[in-house]
C-alpha positions, 0 to 999 in steps of 0.5 A, a space after each residue: 571602243 574604249 576600256 571599261 573596267 568594273 569601278 570596284 576592281 582594278 580595271 577588270 575588263 571592258 570596253 570603255 566609251 569616251 565621250 570626248 573620244 571614240 567608242 567605237 570605230 568602224 565601217 564607212 558610214 555610207 555602209 549599209 548596217 543590214 550588210 553586217 553578219 551577213 554571208 558578204 562579210 568576208 571571214 578572218 582567214 587563218 596563217 599557215 600552220 609552220 612559222 616562216 622563217 623570217 619570224 624564228 628569232 622571235 619566236 625562239 627568243 628567251 625572256 630575262 625575267 626580273 624583279 617587277 617591284 611588285 611581291 610574287 611577280 616578275 617582268 620581262 620584255 619580248 621583242 615582235 616585229 614592228 611590221 610583219 610584212 616586213 620582219 626585218 625592218 626593225 622590231 617592238 618591245 613588249 612588256 610582260 609580267 608573269 606570277 607563278 604557278 602557286 600549286 598545289 596541283 600539277 601546272 597546267 602551263 600558261 594563262 595569258 589574259 587581258 583586260 579590254 580597251 583597247 588601252 587597258 594595261 594587261 600587266 596592270 591588270 595582272 598585277 592588281 587584279 587577276 594575279 591576285 584576285 582570279 580563283 585561287 585553284 586557277 592561279 594555283 595550276 596556272 602561271 598567269 601572264 600578260 603582255 602589253 599590246 602594242 602602244 598601250 602602258 608599258 609597251 612604246 605607249 601612244 600619246 596624244 595629248 598632254 595632261 592639260 590639252 587632255 583636260 580640255 578635250 575631256 570636257 569638249 561639248 558633245 552634244 552641238 547646239 550650233 555651228 559654232 560648237 560642232 565646228 568646236 567639236 570637230 577641231 577637237 578630234 582634229 588636234 587630238 589625231 594630230 597630236 598622235 600623228 605627231 607623237 608616233 607616225 610609224 607606231 600608229 600604222 601597227 598597232 591592229 587588232 590583228 598584229 597584237 595577236 600575233 604577238 601573243 602567239 609569240 609569247 605562247 611559244 616563248 612560254 612553252 606553250 603548245 596552245 593558247 590558254 586566255 582569258 579576254 574581258 570585253 575588247 579582249 574578246 576581239 583580240 582572243 578571237 582574232 587569235 582563234 581565227 589566225 591560229 585555231 590550231 593553236 587554240 587551247 582553253 579560250 575564255 571570251 567575256 562580255 564579247 564583241 561582235 566583230 562582223 558589225 560595221 561601226 554605225 551598228 556597233 555604235 548604235 547597238 552600245 548606246 542602246 546598250 547604254 540605255 539598258 543600263 541606265 534604265 536597270 540603274 533607274 529602276 533602282 534608283 526609284 526603289 531608293 530613299 536618296 534617289 536625286 532624280 524623282 524620288 522614291 516611288 517614281 517611275 523610271 522615266 522621270 528619272 531619265 527625264 530628270 538627267 536630261 534636264 540636269 545635263 542641259 543646265 550644266 551645258 549652260 552653267 557648268 558646276 563647281 567641283 574643288 578641282 585644284 585645276 579649276 575644272 568645273 562640271 560641265 555637261 561631257 563630264 558629266 555624262 562620263 561620270 554617269 557612264 562610267 557608272 553604268 559598267 558595275 552595279 556596285 557603283 550605283 550607290 556612288 552616282 546616287 550620291 555624287 548626283 544628290 551633291 551635284 543636283 541638290 548642292 551644286 557640287 560636282 567633285 563626286 561626279 568629276 572623281 567618277 568620270 577621272 577614274 573613267 579617263 585613267 586621270 591621276 590627282 596631278 593631272 597625268 592621264 594613262 595612255 588609255 585614250 590615246 591607245 583606243 583611238 590608235 587601234 581602233 581607228 585603225 581596226 576599222 574605217 571611220 563610222 562618219 565621214 562628216 558632221 552632215 552624216 552624224 546629223 542625218 544619223 541623230 535620230 536612230 541614236 537618240 531611239 536608241 537612248 534618249 539620255 546618251 543617243 546624242 553625245 554618242 552619235 557626235 563621239 563616233 566621228 572622231 576616225 574621220 580625222 584620224 592620220 593613218 588610213 584604216 588596215 581592217 573591215 568587218 569580218 566573221 571569225 570562224 575558226 574552223 578546227 579549234 577546240 570549244 571557245 566559251 563565249 560569255 554574254 550578260 544580259 544587260 551588258 552596257 558596253 558589249 550588249 548581250 546580242 554580240 556574244 550570241 553572234 560571236 558564238 554562232 560564228 565560232 565553229 566551236 564557240 559554246 555561249 555561256 548567258 549571265 542573266 544580270 546587270 553590268 559589264 562582263 560576268 566571270 568573277 562579278 558575283 556569280 557562283 553559276 559563272 564561275 564554277 562553269 569557267 573554271 571548270 573549263 579552265 581546269 579540266 577543259 569541260 565546257 560549259 553545257 550548250 544553252 547555259 544560263 546563269 543568274 
């Protein structure tokens, strides 16, 4: 699954889905979905309370804080073992940033944040959003801290393809109509995987979520915090829940916003997320037909017409891509257009932008607006350079769980269920789930429950019409965690904290500042 942030915020929390890469990796396609969440799925085991002596040098290190070049922020580099099973075999260097508590009020310690992904830069998120945009009362009492997970952004980033090759990759048709197009898609997945393996063969074996969670514990100790206080969004909820499972006695105040369900196998995860994007699209469609500028049916039309119109538009682009004005000559085909539409599903504030982009594309043969949405999603800058978001996303996902599908034939058998889940996006999302089948490193993880017995109360936040982390995932994670407390936002968009609900924000602020979790069953709108 990939980082997906709200476009109106700086990478504010997310699970990004890449149509030409991979949304969620997961369990073997042969594993039945019904096994997810059952008693047969083992729970993540807690690590021993005592820190192993071999790790003492890491836990005892001192950080050399320096100016970041961003006013108010400091940066440092911490070391962690590349391989926790062999701490003496080499280090990995991880980028850390902080903004010290501003006061007034007694300092409560450090608040670590992570925006999701996997692959989202936590340091970038801190500097561009959390460190300046979190509620003032929270920033007054906490040192705001972030560490880029291993393989991400400033922390020895995984790189798979250069800019030009990534351009080709993101334009690959993920709704193949014949054998030639299927072969081309598989070749694209293989080329991407081979690029990752050639660049960082050793690192690729050590970018798992479990290892990233253990890195967070080293940072907690270095910062002098007895317990971890943390806000994680989207994939960041999986990272935070994993920390709780490994170190339940070190859990302080954890907020898991836009929660993932660690007990589900990949095919189920991908299928659920496909349905989630359909739910979000239906909300967009209902809003669109109420607007005078809806290009897919017009004011007064039925929402079903919007979906049918979008599918027809995608089919036209599949056959005849349209100009975008891009300096490199990129045209808007079905793949980039689909990504642009999906990007706008994460935040309802971008629906107007999407309507304008669709109007330009459909009525004026101008794909620039949808291309801009797609580029923002992929973190591609105007010079054709990509952040390592997509590379890190694949590296972590393909290590955390086995591939959702092993062969194109398995995808084809699953197409009816995906297209039922989403008539608009199902086919593309099913084929995107094949990516990890060609990964050069074997997975080390599997679906599991996280109980974190003995942990302090953990707040799990779910949004009822979240496209990327469907609401049932939040319910499931909250029920797995022995001390989980579900907070529900009845609304649209991905994640809930800081997105305009005073009810959600006040409940989370009370928890972070006073340690008071929301009442059981609390719902906000």
